C-alpha atoms as one frame of an Amber mdcrd trajectory, in Angstrom:
protein
 111.343  38.879  24.925 108.946  37.308  27.024 105.537  38.543  26.897 104.464
  40.270  29.874 102.238  37.709  31.376 105.826  35.587  32.279 108.174  37.727
  32.428 110.618  38.803  35.779 111.033  42.600  35.218 108.917  45.355  34.194
 111.887  48.211  34.713 115.174  48.177  33.035 117.689  50.419  34.580 120.981
  51.448  32.304 124.617  52.699  33.532 125.324  54.883  30.398 129.152  54.964
  29.764 130.579  51.142  29.736 127.148  49.818  29.046 125.496  51.892  26.523
 127.878  53.870  25.079 131.892  53.089  24.312 133.126  55.915  26.430 135.483
  54.115  29.064 138.932  54.816  27.085 138.046  58.827  26.491 136.798  58.991
  29.560 139.728  57.568  31.400 142.321  59.267  28.847 140.673  63.019  30.131
 141.083  62.248  33.960 144.801  61.024  33.006 145.228  64.458  31.302 143.372
  66.617  33.562 145.754  65.506  36.384 149.061  65.420  34.006 147.939  68.968
  33.205 148.204  70.305  36.801 151.804  68.351  37.640 149.899  65.556  39.632
 150.676  61.831  39.533 148.761  60.352  36.649 147.195  57.192  37.564 147.448
  54.611  35.400 144.686  52.839  32.964 143.130  50.206  35.701 143.111  53.144
  38.276 141.361  55.690  35.617 138.597  53.143  34.639 138.065  52.460  37.697
 135.976  55.740  39.075 134.338  55.753  35.720 130.306  55.797  37.017 131.434
  57.770  40.502 130.414  61.176  40.448 133.228  63.327  39.882 133.819  64.920
  43.304 134.235  60.890  44.545 135.947  60.227  41.548 139.032  62.564  41.935
 139.027  62.176  45.400 139.886  58.401  44.754 142.657  58.896  41.886 144.112
  62.010  43.550 143.385  61.560  46.945 146.313  64.056  48.204 144.540  66.728
  46.341 143.281  69.787  48.410 139.528  69.895  47.275 140.130  73.404  46.685
 141.608  72.395  43.528 139.026  69.919  42.606 137.049  72.598  40.485 140.350
  72.931  38.807 140.590  69.359  38.352 137.219  69.037  37.076 137.640  72.175
  34.677 140.555  70.774  32.443 138.725  67.264  32.609 135.816  68.742  30.944
 137.605  70.099  28.234 139.622  67.189  27.462 136.674  64.765  27.422 134.520
  67.423  25.496 137.150  67.620  22.957 136.554  64.298  21.958 132.694  63.668
  23.081 131.187  63.332  19.391 133.874  60.107  18.625 131.876  57.901  20.954
 130.037  55.984  19.189 126.997  53.301  21.003 128.189  49.923  21.420 127.004
  47.770  18.043 123.685  46.613  19.005 122.639  49.334  21.819 120.223  50.832
  20.141 118.586  48.094  18.513 118.507  46.367  22.042 116.978  50.044  23.107
 114.122  49.062  20.800 113.414  46.230  20.821 112.377  46.375  24.350 110.959
  49.407  24.043 108.932  47.691  21.661 108.037  45.147  24.243 106.803  47.387
  26.477 109.235  47.264  29.021 110.336  50.982  31.084 113.441  52.160  30.517
 115.464  54.277  32.513 119.181  55.376  32.779 121.471  55.363  36.429 124.631
  57.454  35.487 127.327  59.187  37.147 127.346  61.688  34.068 126.008  65.252
  35.175 122.629  66.705  33.976 123.834  68.301  31.201 126.340  65.817  30.013
 123.220  63.132  30.043 121.108  65.215  28.397 123.448  66.518  25.504 124.475
  62.701  24.557 120.938  61.383  24.688 120.029  63.959  21.897 123.095  63.562
  19.869 122.073  59.668  19.397 118.624  60.644  19.124 117.288  58.892  22.456
 115.677  61.346  24.253 112.166  59.944  24.191 113.603  56.673  24.620 113.552
  56.771  28.112 110.649  56.961  30.625 113.126  58.516  33.352 116.647  59.371
  34.157 118.494  60.103  36.907 122.031  61.281  36.989 124.641  62.400  40.325
 124.574  65.624  40.710 120.551  65.457  41.290 120.842  63.399  44.086 123.339
  61.249  46.167 126.140  59.733  43.290 126.999  55.961  43.037 127.258  53.526
  44.914 124.472  54.980  46.909 120.709  53.373  46.293 119.026  57.348  45.789
 119.451  56.682  41.803 117.112  53.700  41.994 115.219  54.217  44.664 114.193
  57.707  42.962 113.729  56.203  39.641 111.298  52.889  40.854 109.471  55.302
  42.810 108.986  58.260  40.032 108.130  54.946  37.749 105.953  53.004  40.232
 107.932  49.641  40.315 109.118  47.193  43.043 112.282  46.674  43.600 111.952
  43.127  43.261 109.946  44.044  39.325 113.818  46.423  38.253 116.759  45.352
  36.727 120.119  47.517  36.675 122.572  47.033  34.078 125.967  48.018  33.831
 130.187  47.485  33.738 131.521  48.245  37.217 131.141  46.820  40.309 129.993
  50.842  41.479 126.603  49.318  39.528 125.809  46.335  41.153 126.846  47.655
  44.376 124.110  50.514  43.518 121.600  47.286  42.731 122.548  45.585  45.813
 121.839  48.905  48.312 118.633  49.549  46.230 117.393  45.990  46.598 117.128
  45.294  42.867 118.447  42.536  40.831 121.778  43.544  38.728 123.561  42.230
  35.717 127.189  43.216  34.372 128.668  43.543  31.543 132.253  42.836  31.176
 132.708  45.048  27.720 132.757  48.404  29.897 135.240  50.090  32.837 135.768
  47.068  35.315 136.883  43.434  34.901 135.302  41.177  35.314 136.780  39.435
  38.196 135.428  41.678  40.532 131.807  41.467  39.681 131.059  38.033  41.708
 131.530  39.346  45.224 128.310  41.511  44.075 125.927  38.449  42.724 125.438
  39.607  39.766 122.752  37.901  38.003 124.813  37.114  35.020 128.056  38.605
  33.083 127.768  39.373  29.954 130.274  39.825  27.291 128.727  41.854  24.338
 125.323  43.373  23.883 124.345  40.719  21.912 124.673  38.754  24.404 123.185
  40.743  26.947 120.189  41.012  24.030 119.988  37.185  24.402 119.994  36.841
  28.126 117.181  39.262  28.148 114.912  37.291  26.322 115.470  34.368  28.082
 115.813  35.529  31.931 114.083  39.386  31.105
């Protein structure tokens, strides 16, 4: 990693699902199963993966636009049942924990901005022994969800870091739009929920295809 005198960024903010955790398949399948349980049209894999990272209300509205809002809690309940049945099977991507350790040793401030609920994020951080790894975290049920800039604005304010010294890393266009809306730089990872072809319009500093490539990019450019 660059020494502190030469580095561009002070705060590195990670998305969780699809960026640090290899969870996108299980999440997409839980979305599909929830709508199937309710007798609703089941989105294809691409559509189900597209909403990963959004707040739950926005995700339901996107995959089931004709569904009455009164039935959204029912979808959410089915989704949670299917997702929680498999949550313990979700690993971190290979090398993700080592990357976080390396960044921490280099004295970066680390944070998470996620579409998960606070309860959900706390649960997976504890399971992966990462509760103390992050200096701050922000979840979709604590303010405005992605791509509203609230998450990054909150994290920057809490940690006292300017936008120009903050980097957002994520696997979806929602993450990159969040970064743009908050006035910070973004890096896209192409091994998660969204296809790399959609990233260009948000002008990320880089698009990487593995955690190893992300680590190398941060070492040279962070």
